[in-house]
All heavy atoms as a GROMACS GRO file, in nm:
protein
  559
    1MET      N    1  -2.251  -2.753  -0.231
    1MET     CA    2  -2.177  -2.712  -0.348
    1MET      C    3  -2.051  -2.633  -0.308
    1MET      O    4  -1.949  -2.645  -0.373
    1MET     CB    5  -2.268  -2.629  -0.438
    1MET     CG    6  -2.206  -2.598  -0.569
    1MET     SD    7  -2.334  -2.551  -0.682
    1MET     CE    8  -2.262  -2.600  -0.832
    2ASN      N    9  -2.059  -2.555  -0.202
    2ASN     CA   10  -1.943  -2.479  -0.158
    2ASN      C   11  -1.830  -2.571  -0.112
    2ASN      O   12  -1.714  -2.540  -0.131
    2ASN     CB   13  -1.980  -2.384  -0.045
    2ASN     CG   14  -2.056  -2.263  -0.096
    2ASN    OD1   15  -2.045  -2.230  -0.213
    2ASN    ND2   16  -2.133  -2.200  -0.010
    3ARG      N   17  -1.866  -2.686  -0.055
    3ARG     CA   18  -1.763  -2.780  -0.009
    3ARG      C   19  -1.685  -2.838  -0.127
    3ARG      O   20  -1.565  -2.856  -0.119
    3ARG     CB   21  -1.825  -2.892   0.072
    3ARG     CG   22  -1.865  -2.850   0.208
    3ARG     CD   23  -1.910  -2.968   0.289
    3ARG     NE   24  -1.957  -2.924   0.418
    3ARG     CZ   25  -2.004  -3.003   0.510
    3ARG    NH1   26  -2.011  -3.134   0.486
    3ARG    NH2   27  -2.045  -2.957   0.624
    4SER      N   28  -1.753  -2.865  -0.236
    4SER     CA   29  -1.682  -2.922  -0.351
    4SER      C   30  -1.589  -2.818  -0.414
    4SER      O   31  -1.480  -2.852  -0.459
    4SER     CB   32  -1.780  -2.978  -0.454
    4SER     OG   33  -1.848  -2.875  -0.521
    5ILE      N   34  -1.630  -2.694  -0.417
    5ILE     CA   35  -1.543  -2.588  -0.471
    5ILE      C   36  -1.422  -2.570  -0.382
    5ILE      O   37  -1.308  -2.561  -0.430
    5ILE     CB   38  -1.621  -2.457  -0.488
    5ILE    CG1   39  -1.727  -2.472  -0.597
    5ILE    CG2   40  -1.527  -2.343  -0.520
    5ILE    CD1   41  -1.821  -2.353  -0.607
    6LEU      N   42  -1.445  -2.567  -0.251
    6LEU     CA   43  -1.333  -2.552  -0.157
    6LEU      C   44  -1.242  -2.676  -0.162
    6LEU      O   45  -1.120  -2.664  -0.153
    6LEU     CB   46  -1.384  -2.530  -0.015
    6LEU     CG   47  -1.449  -2.394   0.010
    6LEU    CD1   48  -1.504  -2.389   0.152
    6LEU    CD2   49  -1.348  -2.283  -0.011
    7GLY      N   50  -1.301  -2.792  -0.178
    7GLY     CA   51  -1.222  -2.915  -0.186
    7GLY      C   52  -1.135  -2.916  -0.310
    7GLY      O   53  -1.018  -2.954  -0.304
    8ARG      N   54  -1.191  -2.874  -0.422
    8ARG     CA   55  -1.111  -2.869  -0.546
    8ARG      C   56  -1.000  -2.765  -0.535
    8ARG      O   57  -0.888  -2.788  -0.581
    8ARG     CB   58  -1.201  -2.836  -0.665
    8ARG     CG   59  -1.274  -2.957  -0.715
    8ARG     CD   60  -1.341  -2.925  -0.847
    8ARG     NE   61  -1.483  -2.947  -0.825
    8ARG     CZ   62  -1.580  -2.884  -0.886
    8ARG    NH1   63  -1.554  -2.794  -0.976
    8ARG    NH2   64  -1.706  -2.912  -0.860
    9ALA      N   65  -1.031  -2.652  -0.473
    9ALA     CA   66  -0.929  -2.548  -0.457
    9ALA      C   67  -0.816  -2.597  -0.366
    9ALA      O   68  -0.698  -2.574  -0.395
    9ALA     CB   69  -0.991  -2.420  -0.401
   10ALA      N   70  -0.850  -2.665  -0.258
   10ALA     CA   71  -0.748  -2.717  -0.167
   10ALA      C   72  -0.664  -2.824  -0.236
   10ALA      O   73  -0.541  -2.828  -0.221
   10ALA     CB   74  -0.814  -2.774  -0.042
   11PHE      N   75  -0.729  -2.912  -0.313
   11PHE     CA   76  -0.656  -3.016  -0.385
   11PHE      C   77  -0.563  -2.953  -0.488
   11PHE      O   78  -0.447  -2.993  -0.501
   11PHE     CB   79  -0.754  -3.112  -0.453
   11PHE     CG   80  -0.685  -3.220  -0.530
   11PHE    CD1   81  -0.623  -3.325  -0.463
   11PHE    CD2   82  -0.680  -3.217  -0.668
   11PHE    CE1   83  -0.559  -3.424  -0.534
   11PHE    CE2   84  -0.616  -3.315  -0.739
   11PHE     CZ   85  -0.554  -3.420  -0.671
   12SER      N   86  -0.610  -2.853  -0.560
   12SER     CA   87  -0.527  -2.786  -0.661
   12SER      C   88  -0.407  -2.720  -0.595
   12SER      O   89  -0.295  -2.726  -0.647
   12SER     CB   90  -0.609  -2.683  -0.736
   12SER     OG   91  -0.712  -2.745  -0.808
   13ALA      N   92  -0.429  -2.656  -0.481
   13ALA     CA   93  -0.318  -2.591  -0.410
   13ALA      C   94  -0.215  -2.695  -0.365
   13ALA      O   95  -0.094  -2.672  -0.374
   13ALA     CB   96  -0.370  -2.512  -0.291
   14ALA      N   97  -0.263  -2.810  -0.317
   14ALA     CA   98  -0.171  -2.914  -0.274
   14ALA      C   99  -0.090  -2.969  -0.391
   14ALA      O  100   0.030  -2.995  -0.378
   14ALA     CB  101  -0.250  -3.027  -0.207
   15VAL      N  102  -0.153  -2.985  -0.506
   15VAL     CA  103  -0.082  -3.034  -0.624
   15VAL      C  104   0.024  -2.933  -0.668
   15VAL      O  105   0.137  -2.970  -0.700
   15VAL     CB  106  -0.180  -3.064  -0.739
   15VAL    CG1  107  -0.108  -3.086  -0.870
   15VAL    CG2  108  -0.265  -3.185  -0.704
   16VAL      N  109  -0.010  -2.805  -0.670
   16VAL     CA  110   0.087  -2.701  -0.710
   16VAL      C  111   0.205  -2.698  -0.614
   16VAL      O  112   0.320  -2.689  -0.656
   16VAL     CB  113   0.016  -2.564  -0.718
   16VAL    CG1  114   0.116  -2.451  -0.729
   16VAL    CG2  115  -0.080  -2.561  -0.836
   17LEU      N  116   0.179  -2.708  -0.484
   17LEU     CA  117   0.288  -2.710  -0.387
   17LEU      C  118   0.377  -2.832  -0.405
   17LEU      O  119   0.500  -2.824  -0.398
   17LEU     CB  120   0.233  -2.705  -0.245
   17LEU     CG  121   0.178  -2.571  -0.200
   17LEU    CD1  122   0.112  -2.584  -0.064
   17LEU    CD2  123   0.289  -2.468  -0.194
   18ALA      N  124   0.315  -2.948  -0.430
   18ALA     CA  125   0.393  -3.070  -0.450
   18ALA      C  126   0.480  -3.060  -0.575
   18ALA      O  127   0.596  -3.101  -0.576
   18ALA     CB  128   0.301  -3.190  -0.458
   19LEU      N  129   0.424  -3.007  -0.683
   19LEU     CA  130   0.503  -2.991  -0.806
   19LEU      C  131   0.616  -2.892  -0.786
   19LEU      O  132   0.727  -2.912  -0.834
   19LEU     CB  133   0.412  -2.946  -0.921
   19LEU     CG  134   0.315  -3.052  -0.973
   19LEU    CD1  135   0.223  -2.989  -1.077
   19LEU    CD2  136   0.389  -3.170  -1.031
   20GLY      N  137   0.589  -2.782  -0.716
   20GLY     CA  138   0.694  -2.684  -0.688
   20GLY      C  139   0.805  -2.742  -0.603
   20GLY      O  140   0.923  -2.720  -0.629
   21PHE      N  141   0.768  -2.821  -0.504
   21PHE     CA  142   0.869  -2.884  -0.419
   21PHE      C  143   0.951  -2.985  -0.499
   21PHE      O  144   1.073  -2.991  -0.486
   21PHE     CB  145   0.802  -2.953  -0.300
   21PHE     CG  146   0.899  -3.020  -0.208
   21PHE    CD1  147   0.977  -2.945  -0.121
   21PHE    CD2  148   0.914  -3.158  -0.208
   21PHE    CE1  149   1.068  -3.007  -0.038
   21PHE    CE2  150   1.004  -3.220  -0.125
   21PHE     CZ  151   1.081  -3.144  -0.039
   22GLY      N  152   0.886  -3.061  -0.584
   22GLY     CA  153   0.957  -3.159  -0.666
   22GLY      C  154   1.054  -3.094  -0.763
   22GLY      O  155   1.166  -3.141  -0.781
   23ALA      N  156   1.013  -2.984  -0.824
   23ALA     CA  157   1.102  -2.912  -0.917
   23ALA      C  158   1.222  -2.855  -0.843
   23ALA      O  159   1.335  -2.860  -0.891
   23ALA     CB  160   1.026  -2.802  -0.989
   24ARG      N  161   1.198  -2.801  -0.724
   24ARG     CA  162   1.308  -2.744  -0.646
   24ARG      C  163   1.408  -2.854  -0.608
   24ARG      O  164   1.530  -2.834  -0.617
   24ARG     CB  165   1.253  -2.678  -0.521
   24ARG     CG  166   1.359  -2.608  -0.439
   24ARG     CD  167   1.300  -2.542  -0.321
   24ARG     NE  168   1.227  -2.640  -0.244
   24ARG     CZ  169   1.217  -2.637  -0.112
   24ARG    NH1  170   1.271  -2.540  -0.045
   24ARG    NH2  171   1.150  -2.730  -0.048
   25GLU      N  172   1.359  -2.970  -0.568
   25GLU     CA  173   1.448  -3.079  -0.533
   25GLU      C  174   1.524  -3.131  -0.654
   25GLU      O  175   1.640  -3.166  -0.645
   25GLU     CB  176   1.368  -3.193  -0.468
   25GLU     CG  177   1.318  -3.159  -0.330
   25GLU     CD  178   1.430  -3.127  -0.233
   25GLU    OE1  179   1.527  -3.204  -0.226
   25GLU    OE2  180   1.423  -3.022  -0.168
   26ALA      N  181   1.458  -3.136  -0.768
   26ALA     CA  182   1.525  -3.183  -0.889
   26ALA      C  183   1.639  -3.090  -0.928
   26ALA      O  184   1.747  -3.136  -0.967
   26ALA     CB  185   1.424  -3.193  -1.004
   27PHE      N  186   1.619  -2.959  -0.916
   27PHE     CA  187   1.727  -2.866  -0.947
   27PHE      C  188   1.837  -2.872  -0.842
   27PHE      O  189   1.954  -2.858  -0.873
   27PHE     CB  190   1.674  -2.724  -0.959
   27PHE     CG  191   1.610  -2.696  -1.091
   27PHE    CD1  192   1.474  -2.672  -1.100
   27PHE    CD2  193   1.685  -2.694  -1.207
   27PHE    CE1  194   1.414  -2.648  -1.222
   27PHE    CE2  195   1.627  -2.669  -1.329
   27PHE     CZ  196   1.491  -2.646  -1.336
   28ALA      N  197   1.800  -2.892  -0.717
   28ALA     CA  198   1.900  -2.898  -0.611
   28ALA      C  199   1.990  -3.020  -0.626
   28ALA      O  200   2.107  -3.016  -0.590
   28ALA     CB  201   1.832  -2.900  -0.475
   29LEU      N  202   1.936  -3.128  -0.680
   29LEU     CA  203   2.013  -3.251  -0.694
   29LEU      C  204   2.080  -3.265  -0.830
   29LEU      O  205   2.145  -3.364  -0.857
   29LEU     CB  206   1.922  -3.371  -0.669
   29LEU     CG  207   1.861  -3.378  -0.530
   29LEU    CD1  208   1.766  -3.496  -0.520
   29LEU    CD2  209   1.969  -3.388  -0.423
   30SER      N  210   2.063  -3.166  -0.916
   30SER     CA  211   2.120  -3.172  -1.050
   30SER      C  212   2.273  -3.168  -1.042
   30SER      O  213   2.330  -3.075  -0.985
   30SER     CB  214   2.069  -3.055  -1.133
   30SER     OG  215   2.139  -3.046  -1.254
   31PRO      N  216   2.343  -3.265  -1.100
   31PRO     CA  217   2.489  -3.266  -1.094
   31PRO      C  218   2.553  -3.145  -1.162
   31PRO      O  219   2.653  -3.094  -1.115
   31PRO     CB  220   2.528  -3.394  -1.167
   31PRO     CG  221   2.407  -3.478  -1.173
   31PRO     CD  222   2.291  -3.383  -1.166
   32ALA      N  223   2.493  -3.097  -1.270
   32ALA     CA  224   2.551  -2.982  -1.339
   32ALA      C  225   2.544  -2.858  -1.251
   32ALA      O  226   2.639  -2.779  -1.245
   32ALA     CB  227   2.478  -2.958  -1.471
   33LEU      N  228   2.434  -2.839  -1.184
   33LEU     CA  229   2.422  -2.723  -1.096
   33LEU      C  230   2.510  -2.736  -0.973
   33LEU      O  231   2.566  -2.638  -0.926
   33LEU     CB  232   2.276  -2.702  -1.054
   33LEU     CG  233   2.181  -2.659  -1.165
   33LEU    CD1  234   2.038  -2.650  -1.112
   33LEU    CD2  235   2.222  -2.526  -1.222
   34ALA      N  236   2.522  -2.856  -0.922
   34ALA     CA  237   2.608  -2.877  -0.805
   34ALA      C  238   2.754  -2.852  -0.839
   34ALA      O  239   2.829  -2.798  -0.758
   34ALA     CB  240   2.590  -3.018  -0.752
   35ALA      N  241   2.796  -2.887  -0.960
   35ALA     CA  242   2.935  -2.865  -1.000
   35ALA      C  243   2.963  -2.717  -1.023
   35ALA      O  244   3.074  -2.671  -1.001
   35ALA     CB  245   2.966  -2.944  -1.126
   36ALA      N  246   2.864  -2.641  -1.066
   36ALA     CA  247   2.884  -2.499  -1.096
   36ALA      C  248   2.875  -2.413  -0.971
   36ALA      O  249   2.920  -2.300  -0.972
   36ALA     CB  250   2.780  -2.453  -1.198
   37ARG      N  251   2.816  -2.465  -0.865
   37ARG     CA  252   2.798  -2.388  -0.742
   37ARG      C  253   2.930  -2.378  -0.667
   37ARG      O  254   2.997  -2.478  -0.646
   37ARG     CB  255   2.694  -2.457  -0.656
   37ARG     CG  256   2.656  -2.378  -0.534
   37ARG     CD  257   2.549  -2.447  -0.452
   37ARG     NE  258   2.445  -2.501  -0.537
   37ARG     CZ  259   2.392  -2.621  -0.520
   37ARG    NH1  260   2.432  -2.700  -0.424
   37ARG    NH2  261   2.297  -2.663  -0.601
   38PRO      N  262   2.971  -2.258  -0.623
   38PRO     CA  263   3.095  -2.246  -0.546
   38PRO      C  264   3.083  -2.323  -0.414
   38PRO      O  265   2.976  -2.327  -0.354
   38PRO     CB  266   3.108  -2.096  -0.519
   38PRO     CG  267   3.022  -2.031  -0.620
   38PRO     CD  268   2.913  -2.127  -0.651
   39PRO      N  269   3.190  -2.383  -0.370
   39PRO     CA  270   3.184  -2.462  -0.247
   39PRO      C  271   3.184  -2.373  -0.123
   39PRO      O  272   3.219  -2.256  -0.128
   39PRO     CB  273   3.312  -2.544  -0.253
   39PRO     CG  274   3.406  -2.457  -0.329
   39PRO     CD  275   3.321  -2.386  -0.430
   40VAL      N  276   3.147  -2.433  -0.013
   40VAL     CA  277   3.163  -2.367   0.117
   40VAL      C  278   3.310  -2.379   0.153
   40VAL      O  279   3.370  -2.485   0.138
   40VAL     CB  280   3.075  -2.435   0.223
   40VAL    CG1  281   3.100  -2.375   0.360
   40VAL    CG2  282   2.929  -2.424   0.184
   41CYS      N  283   3.369  -2.271   0.196
   41CYS     CA  284   3.512  -2.274   0.225
   41CYS      C  285   3.538  -2.230   0.369
   41CYS      O  286   3.453  -2.169   0.433
   41CYS     CB  287   3.587  -2.183   0.128
   41CYS     SG  288   3.535  -2.010   0.140
   42HIS      N  289   3.658  -2.264   0.414
   42HIS     CA  290   3.702  -2.222   0.547
   42HIS      C  291   3.827  -2.135   0.539
   42HIS      O  292   3.854  -2.058   0.630
   42HIS     CB  293   3.731  -2.345   0.634
   42HIS     CG  294   3.610  -2.431   0.653
   42HIS    ND1  295   3.505  -2.395   0.734
   42HIS    CD2  296   3.576  -2.550   0.598
   42HIS    CE1  297   3.412  -2.489   0.729
   42HIS    NE2  298   3.453  -2.584   0.647
   43TYR      N  299   3.901  -2.148   0.429
   43TYR     CA  300   4.026  -2.074   0.412
   43TYR      C  301   4.030  -2.016   0.271
   43TYR      O  302   3.971  -2.072   0.178
   43TYR     CB  303   4.148  -2.166   0.432
   43TYR     CG  304   4.149  -2.233   0.566
   43TYR    CD1  305   4.112  -2.367   0.578
   43TYR    CD2  306   4.187  -2.164   0.681
   43TYR    CE1  307   4.112  -2.429   0.700
   43TYR    CE2  308   4.187  -2.226   0.804
   43TYR     CZ  309   4.149  -2.358   0.814
   43TYR     OH  310   4.148  -2.421   0.936
   44ASN      N  311   4.104  -1.906   0.255
   44ASN     CA  312   4.116  -1.844   0.123
   44ASN      C  313   4.183  -1.936   0.022
   44ASN      O  314   4.149  -1.934  -0.095
   44ASN     CB  315   4.193  -1.713   0.133
   44ASN     CG  316   4.108  -1.600   0.187
   44ASN    OD1  317   3.987  -1.606   0.185
   44ASN    ND2  318   4.174  -1.496   0.237
   45TRP      N  319   4.278  -2.020   0.065
   45TRP     CA  320   4.346  -2.109  -0.030
   45TRP      C  321   4.250  -2.212  -0.088
   45TRP      O  322   4.266  -2.253  -0.202
   45TRP     CB  323   4.469  -2.173   0.031
   45TRP     CG  324   4.442  -2.266   0.146
   45TRP    CD1  325   4.445  -2.233   0.279
   45TRP    CD2  326   4.409  -2.403   0.138
   45TRP    NE1  327   4.414  -2.343   0.354
   45TRP    CE2  328   4.392  -2.450   0.270
   45TRP    CE3  329   4.393  -2.493   0.034
   45TRP    CZ2  330   4.358  -2.582   0.300
   45TRP    CZ3  331   4.359  -2.625   0.064
   45TRP    CH2  332   4.343  -2.668   0.195
   46GLU      N  333   4.150  -2.256  -0.009
   46GLU     CA  334   4.050  -2.349  -0.063
   46GLU      C  335   3.970  -2.283  -0.175
   46GLU      O  336   3.946  -2.342  -0.279
   46GLU     CB  337   3.953  -2.394   0.046
   46GLU     CG  338   4.014  -2.481   0.152
   46GLU     CD  339   3.915  -2.511   0.261
   46GLU    OE1  340   3.836  -2.423   0.300
   46GLU    OE2  341   3.917  -2.625   0.308
   47CYS      N  342   3.932  -2.160  -0.151
   47CYS     CA  343   3.855  -2.086  -0.250
   47CYS      C  344   3.940  -2.055  -0.372
   47CYS      O  345   3.893  -2.065  -0.485
   47CYS     CB  346   3.801  -1.958  -0.186
   47CYS     SG  347   3.687  -1.869  -0.292
   48GLN      N  348   4.066  -2.019  -0.351
   48GLN     CA  349   4.156  -1.991  -0.464
   48GLN      C  350   4.175  -2.115  -0.550
   48GLN      O  351   4.175  -2.107  -0.672
   48GLN     CB  352   4.292  -1.940  -0.414
   48GLN     CG  353   4.385  -1.900  -0.524
   48GLN     CD  354   4.331  -1.783  -0.605
   48GLN    OE1  355   4.291  -1.682  -0.550
   48GLN    NE2  356   4.328  -1.796  -0.736
   49ASP      N  357   4.185  -2.230  -0.487
   49ASP     CA  358   4.199  -2.355  -0.562
   49ASP      C  359   4.075  -2.379  -0.648
   49ASP      O  360   4.086  -2.416  -0.765
   49ASP     CB  361   4.221  -2.471  -0.464
   49ASP     CG  362   4.246  -2.600  -0.535
   49ASP    OD1  363   4.330  -2.602  -0.627
   49ASP    OD2  364   4.182  -2.701  -0.499
   50TRP      N  365   3.958  -2.356  -0.593
   50TRP     CA  366   3.834  -2.376  -0.670
   50TRP      C  367   3.825  -2.275  -0.785
   50TRP      O  368   3.788  -2.311  -0.896
   50TRP     CB  369   3.712  -2.364  -0.579
   50TRP     CG  370   3.587  -2.397  -0.652
   50TRP    CD1  371   3.534  -2.522  -0.668
   50TRP    CD2  372   3.500  -2.308  -0.722
   50TRP    NE1  373   3.420  -2.514  -0.744
   50TRP    CE2  374   3.396  -2.384  -0.777
   50TRP    CE3  375   3.499  -2.171  -0.742
   50TRP    CZ2  376   3.294  -2.328  -0.852
   50TRP    CZ3  377   3.397  -2.115  -0.816
   50TRP    CH2  378   3.297  -2.193  -0.870
   51CYS      N  379   3.859  -2.149  -0.759
   51CYS     CA  380   3.855  -2.046  -0.864
   51CYS      C  381   3.953  -2.079  -0.978
   51CYS      O  382   3.921  -2.058  -1.095
   51CYS     CB  383   3.886  -1.908  -0.807
   51CYS     SG  384   3.760  -1.845  -0.695
   52ASP      N  385   4.072  -2.130  -0.943
   52ASP     CA  386   4.170  -2.168  -1.044
   52ASP      C  387   4.117  -2.282  -1.131
   52ASP      O  388   4.135  -2.282  -1.253
   52ASP     CB  389   4.302  -2.210  -0.979
   52ASP     CG  390   4.380  -2.091  -0.926
   52ASP    OD1  391   4.348  -1.975  -0.964
   52ASP    OD2  392   4.472  -2.113  -0.846
   53ARG      N  393   4.049  -2.379  -1.070
   53ARG     CA  394   3.994  -2.490  -1.147
   53ARG      C  395   3.875  -2.447  -1.232
   53ARG      O  396   3.856  -2.495  -1.342
   53ARG     CB  397   3.953  -2.604  -1.054
   53ARG     CG  398   4.072  -2.687  -1.009
   53ARG     CD  399   4.031  -2.807  -0.927
   53ARG     NE  400   4.009  -2.761  -0.789
   53ARG     CZ  401   3.897  -2.780  -0.720
   53ARG    NH1  402   3.796  -2.843  -0.772
   53ARG    NH2  403   3.887  -2.735  -0.597
   54ALA      N  404   3.796  -2.354  -1.180
   54ALA     CA  405   3.675  -2.312  -1.252
   54ALA      C  406   3.704  -2.213  -1.364
   54ALA      O  407   3.643  -2.220  -1.471
   54ALA     CB  408   3.575  -2.250  -1.153
   55TYR      N  409   3.797  -2.119  -1.342
   55TYR     CA  410   3.819  -2.010  -1.438
   55TYR      C  411   3.957  -2.010  -1.502
   55TYR      O  412   3.986  -1.927  -1.587
   55TYR     CB  413   3.795  -1.875  -1.372
   55TYR     CG  414   3.654  -1.858  -1.321
   55TYR    CD1  415   3.626  -1.866  -1.186
   55TYR    CD2  416   3.550  -1.834  -1.410
   55TYR    CE1  417   3.496  -1.851  -1.140
   55TYR    CE2  418   3.421  -1.819  -1.365
   55TYR     CZ  419   3.394  -1.827  -1.230
   55TYR     OH  420   3.266  -1.812  -1.185
   56GLY      N  421   4.046  -2.096  -1.459
   56GLY     CA  422   4.182  -2.097  -1.510
   56GLY      C  423   4.276  -2.032  -1.409
   56GLY      O  424   4.238  -1.938  -1.340
   57PRO      N  425   4.398  -2.081  -1.401
   57PRO     CA  426   4.493  -2.029  -1.301
   57PRO      C  427   4.525  -1.882  -1.323
   57PRO      O  428   4.554  -1.840  -1.435
   57PRO     CB  429   4.618  -2.115  -1.322
   57PRO     CG  430   4.576  -2.230  -1.405
   57PRO     CD  431   4.453  -2.191  -1.477
   58GLY      N  432   4.519  -1.805  -1.217
   58GLY     CA  433   4.558  -1.666  -1.220
   58GLY      C  434   4.457  -1.569  -1.278
   58GLY      O  435   4.484  -1.450  -1.287
   59THR      N  436   4.340  -1.616  -1.320
   59THR     CA  437   4.243  -1.524  -1.380
   59THR      C  438   4.153  -1.459  -1.277
   59THR      O  439   4.101  -1.350  -1.300
   59THR     CB  440   4.155  -1.595  -1.485
   59THR    OG1  441   4.086  -1.702  -1.420
   59THR    CG2  442   4.238  -1.647  -1.599
   60ARG      N  443   4.133  -1.523  -1.163
   60ARG     CA  444   4.046  -1.470  -1.057
   60ARG      C  445   4.116  -1.486  -0.923
   60ARG      O  446   4.201  -1.570  -0.905
   60ARG     CB  447   3.912  -1.544  -1.050
   60ARG     CG  448   3.836  -1.549  -1.179
   60ARG     CD  449   3.762  -1.418  -1.204
   60ARG     NE  450   3.706  -1.412  -1.338
   60ARG     CZ  451   3.583  -1.447  -1.371
   60ARG    NH1  452   3.501  -1.494  -1.282
   60ARG    NH2  453   3.542  -1.434  -1.495
   61VAL      N  454   4.076  -1.402  -0.828
   61VAL     CA  455   4.127  -1.410  -0.691
   61VAL      C  456   4.015  -1.467  -0.605
   61VAL      O  457   3.904  -1.414  -0.603
   61VAL     CB  458   4.169  -1.271  -0.640
   61VAL    CG1  459   4.209  -1.277  -0.494
   61VAL    CG2  460   4.280  -1.214  -0.725
   62GLY      N  461   4.043  -1.576  -0.535
   62GLY     CA  462   3.944  -1.639  -0.450
   62GLY      C  463   3.946  -1.582  -0.310
   62GLY      O  464   4.051  -1.570  -0.248
   63VAL      N  465   3.829  -1.543  -0.261
   63VAL     CA  466   3.816  -1.490  -0.126
   63VAL      C  467   3.708  -1.569  -0.054
   63VAL      O  468   3.597  -1.584  -0.104
   63VAL     CB  469   3.779  -1.340  -0.129
   63VAL    CG1  470   3.756  -1.287   0.012
   63VAL    CG2  471   3.885  -1.260  -0.200
   64CYS      N  472   3.742  -1.618   0.064
   64CYS     CA  473   3.649  -1.694   0.146
   64CYS      C  474   3.588  -1.600   0.248
   64CYS      O  475   3.656  -1.548   0.336
   64CYS     CB  476   3.722  -1.809   0.213
   64CYS     SG  477   3.615  -1.912   0.313
   65ASP      N  478   3.457  -1.575   0.233
   65ASP     CA  479   3.386  -1.489   0.329
   65ASP      C  480   3.273  -1.572   0.388
   65ASP      O  481   3.297  -1.661   0.466
   65ASP     CB  482   3.337  -1.364   0.257
   65ASP     CG  483   3.282  -1.259   0.352
   65ASP    OD1  484   3.301  -1.272   0.472
   65ASP    OD2  485   3.220  -1.163   0.302
   66THR      N  486   3.149  -1.548   0.348
   66THR     CA  487   3.039  -1.635   0.390
   66THR      C  488   3.024  -1.750   0.291
   66THR      O  489   2.942  -1.837   0.307
   66THR     CB  490   2.907  -1.556   0.396
   66THR    OG1  491   2.885  -1.494   0.269
   66THR    CG2  492   2.913  -1.451   0.504
   67GLY      N  493   3.102  -1.746   0.187
   67GLY     CA  494   3.108  -1.849   0.083
   67GLY      C  495   3.230  -1.820   0.000
   67GLY      O  496   3.304  -1.725   0.025
   68CYS      N  497   3.252  -1.897  -0.103
   68CYS     CA  498   3.366  -1.878  -0.190
   68CYS      C  499   3.328  -1.784  -0.302
   68CYS      O  500   3.231  -1.806  -0.374
   68CYS     CB  501   3.410  -2.013  -0.247
   68CYS     SG  502   3.552  -2.000  -0.355
   69TYR      N  503   3.403  -1.675  -0.318
   69TYR     CA  504   3.378  -1.576  -0.422
   69TYR      C  505   3.504  -1.557  -0.506
   69TYR      O  506   3.614  -1.549  -0.451
   69TYR     CB  507   3.336  -1.442  -0.363
   69TYR     CG  508   3.208  -1.452  -0.284
   69TYR    CD1  509   3.210  -1.462  -0.147
   69TYR    CD2  510   3.085  -1.455  -0.348
   69TYR    CE1  511   3.093  -1.473  -0.074
   69TYR    CE2  512   2.968  -1.464  -0.277
   69TYR     CZ  513   2.973  -1.474  -0.139
   69TYR     OH  514   2.856  -1.487  -0.069
   70CYS      N  515   3.487  -1.550  -0.637
   70CYS     CA  516   3.598  -1.532  -0.728
   70CYS      C  517   3.588  -1.393  -0.791
   70CYS      O  518   3.490  -1.361  -0.856
   70CYS     CB  519   3.596  -1.638  -0.838
   70CYS     SG  520   3.601  -1.807  -0.775
   71TYR      N  521   3.690  -1.310  -0.767
   71TYR     CA  522   3.691  -1.173  -0.817
   71TYR      C  523   3.798  -1.157  -0.924
   71TYR      O  524   3.898  -1.227  -0.924
   71TYR     CB  525   3.719  -1.074  -0.704
   71TYR     CG  526   3.614  -1.074  -0.596
   71TYR    CD1  527   3.638  -1.136  -0.474
   71TYR    CD2  528   3.491  -1.013  -0.616
   71TYR    CE1  529   3.543  -1.135  -0.374
   71TYR    CE2  530   3.395  -1.013  -0.518
   71TYR     CZ  531   3.421  -1.074  -0.397
   71TYR     OH  532   3.325  -1.073  -0.299
   72PHE      N  533   3.781  -1.059  -1.013
   72PHE     CA  534   3.887  -1.023  -1.105
   72PHE      C  535   3.996  -0.953  -1.026
   72PHE      O  536   3.969  -0.870  -0.940
   72PHE     CB  537   3.835  -0.928  -1.214
   72PHE     CG  538   3.749  -0.996  -1.315
   72PHE    CD1  539   3.612  -0.977  -1.316
   72PHE    CD2  540   3.804  -1.078  -1.412
   72PHE    CE1  541   3.532  -1.039  -1.409
   72PHE    CE2  542   3.726  -1.141  -1.506
   72PHE     CZ  543   3.588  -1.122  -1.505
   73PRO      N  544   4.123  -0.984  -1.054
   73PRO     CA  545   4.232  -0.915  -0.982
   73PRO      C  546   4.237  -0.768  -1.023
   73PRO      O  547   4.207  -0.732  -1.135
   73PRO     CB  548   4.358  -0.989  -1.027
   73PRO     CG  549   4.321  -1.064  -1.150
   73PRO     CD  550   4.172  -1.083  -1.150
   74GLU      N  551   4.273  -0.687  -0.928
   74GLU     CA  552   4.281  -0.542  -0.955
   74GLU      C  553   4.419  -0.502  -0.994
   74GLU      O  554   4.516  -0.556  -0.964
   74GLU     CB  555   4.238  -0.463  -0.831
   74GLU     CG  556   4.093  -0.483  -0.801
   74GLU     CD  557   4.049  -0.401  -0.682
   74GLU    OE1  558   4.125  -0.316  -0.635
   74GLU    OE2  559   3.938  -0.423  -0.637
   0.00000   0.00000   0.00000
């Protein structure tokens, strides 16, 4: 009897992990989320171009650090 309980628990855990992995992949591949995510940049002008397209020209300052970040101008 203990084997069937452990077997059901292991199967349930595997199903939960598979569903979690599938949901994560579905969100990662979502076109709307991919379009809203800031791009990886190498230069500040690349990031500024993305910020201008996303928020309107001159409304944010794009800074390329470990990723593209758009700040309000001071």
